N, C-alpha and C positions, 0 to 999 in steps of 0.2 A: 584537403580538409582532414582526411583520415590520418595522413602522415603527421599533421599538426596535433591531432588528438592523441596519437600514439606517443609523440614526443612529450606532450604535457603529462601523459600518464607515466611515461618512463621517468620524467623529472620528478613527479610526485612520489613515485615508489622509491626513487633514489634519495629524496629528501627524508622520507619516512624511515628508510633504513639507516640514514645518518643520525636521525633523532633517536632511534632505538639503540644504536651503537653508543651514543653519548650517554643515554640513560643507563644502559647496562654497565658502562664504565663507572658511573657514579654509584650504582648499586654495589658493584664489586668493591670499589674503594671504601664505601661505607661499611660493608661487611668485613673487609680486612681490618678496618679500624676497630670495629666491635670485637673481632676475634683477638686482636692484639691487646685491647683493654681487658678483655675477659681473662686471657692468659696471665697478664700482669697482675690482675686482682687475685686470681687463683694462687699464683706464686707467692704473692704478698701474704695472703691469709693462711696459707698452708706451709709457709717457711718454718724451719725449726726455730724454736724459741731460743733467744740469746739473752743473757743477763749482763748488763753493763757493769754490775758490781761483782760478778763472779767470773768463772772460767768458761770458755766456750769451745774447747777442743772437742771435736767429734770423731769418734772411732771409725765412722764411715759405714756402720752396719746398724740397721734398725733392730731393736730388741723386742722380742715377743714375750711379754709377761702375762698374757691372758691365762686366767685360771691357775696362776702360779703364786706360791708363797716362798720367798727367798730370804733366808736369815743372814745376818751379818757374819762375815768371817773375820776373825781377829788377825791383824798383821802387825809386824814391828816396823816402824819407819826407819829409814836410814837418815842420819843427821851428820852433815859434813859441811864445813866452811860456811856456816850460817844459813844452810839450806836444809829443809826437811823434805824427804823424798819418799814416794810410795810407788811400788811397782805397777806399771800400767798393764803388764801381762797378767798379774794376779787379779787386778780389777776386771779385766776382760773375762777372765775365767769365772770369778766368783760373783760379779755384778754389783755387789755391795760389800764394803769392808769397813772395819772399825779399827782405830788405833788411838794412841794417846801421846800427847806431847808432854814430856816430863823433864825437859832439860832445865826448866826454871822453876824453882820452888816459890810459888806465890799463891795467894788465894784468888783463883780465877772466878769462881762462882760458888756461893754457898760453902760447903765443906770441901769442894774440889781444889786440891793444890796441884792439879794438872789440868790440861785442856783436852777433853775427848774430841776426836775428829772422826768423820766418816767420809767415804767417797762412794759414789754409785754412778751407774750409767742409766740415763733416761731412755724411754722407749724410742726416742728419735736418734739416740746414739751420743748425746751430749754427755760429757763427763763433768760431774759435780763434785767439788771438794768443799766440805762445810764443817762447822762445829757440830758435834754430836750431842747436843743438849736441847731438850724440850724445856725451855727456860721456866715456865710457870710451874711445872710438876717435877722438875729435876730429873726427868727421864733421860737416859743416855743411850739406850738401845732401841734400834728401829728395824723394821723389815719391809721388804717390798711385797705388796699384795695387789696383784693385777697391775694397774697403772698408778697405784698410790704408795706413798711412804707412810708407814704407820708407827706411831710411838708405842712401845710395848708397855710403858708405865700407865698411860692414860687413854690410849686408843685413838688419839687425835689422828686425823688423816689429812695429808696434803698431796696434791698432784705431783708426780715425779718430775714432769717437764719443767714446771716453774715454781714449785713449792707453794702454790696457792692453796689456802685452807679449804677443806671440803666439809669437815665435820669434827666435832669434839670440843673440848674446853680450852685448847691452846692453839687455835688456828692462826692467831696473829704472830706466833713466835716459832716458826719452823727453824730447823737448823740453818744457821747463817752462812751463806756462801762466801768463799774466799777466792781471790784471784790467784792463779797459778800459771806456770809454764809447763810445757812438756819437753823434756830434754833426755836424750838417751833412753827413750821408752820409759820414762818415769815422770810422775807428777811432781813438780818442784814448787815449793812455796818458801818465801823468805821467812826466816825464823822471827824477825822483828814483827811481822804481821801477826804471828801467833802470840808473841810476848805481850803485845799491846791490845789484844782482844778484850773487849768489855761487853758484858751481857746487855742486851737491849731492854729486857724486862725490868731489871733492877733500876736502870736509868729512867725508864718510863714511869716506874712507880715513885721514884724520888721526885720527879718533875710534877707528877699529879698531886703529891702530898704538899708540895711547896706552893702550888698555885691556888 
């Protein structure tokens, strides 16, 4: 009788251990899934911003602009074989640069017979190449202030990462990004892209007046 009872007890304990083992496997599996999903979501929501309409070269270094004001440095572009080039080394050093495309004499916008351009590095390290015009107020000069790009003419502010408007009168018309390539340590943009540039503000105003 005692041996039978001990055998039943042993069998019960063995069954309980097996149940606990299966339950622990399920818990571990569920926890692993939660961790995987959590890491995936964290990576998704914290990934560097990319712009399908602009350039997304990343210099590989995070930029710390906290409590800093960085003014534009004027540079001269290199123009050759239908390409406009800006030194990436200069941009790495200065963080934000200003230049002008003057190869074509045409009325780009307002009284501008040239196209102002700027390039800067976002806090995440992305390189932005864009028109250097705050279209509603005709401002062409900007500076970095903390994590914002600021128009010096009207004071409008945009986030450096994605040029989303933060405050001011021209939030809907930040500098317009251009696609570019990086070749031989230079930002390279096709001249035709600059020649064919048209201001968004003027177009929007004409459409609103005609509607």
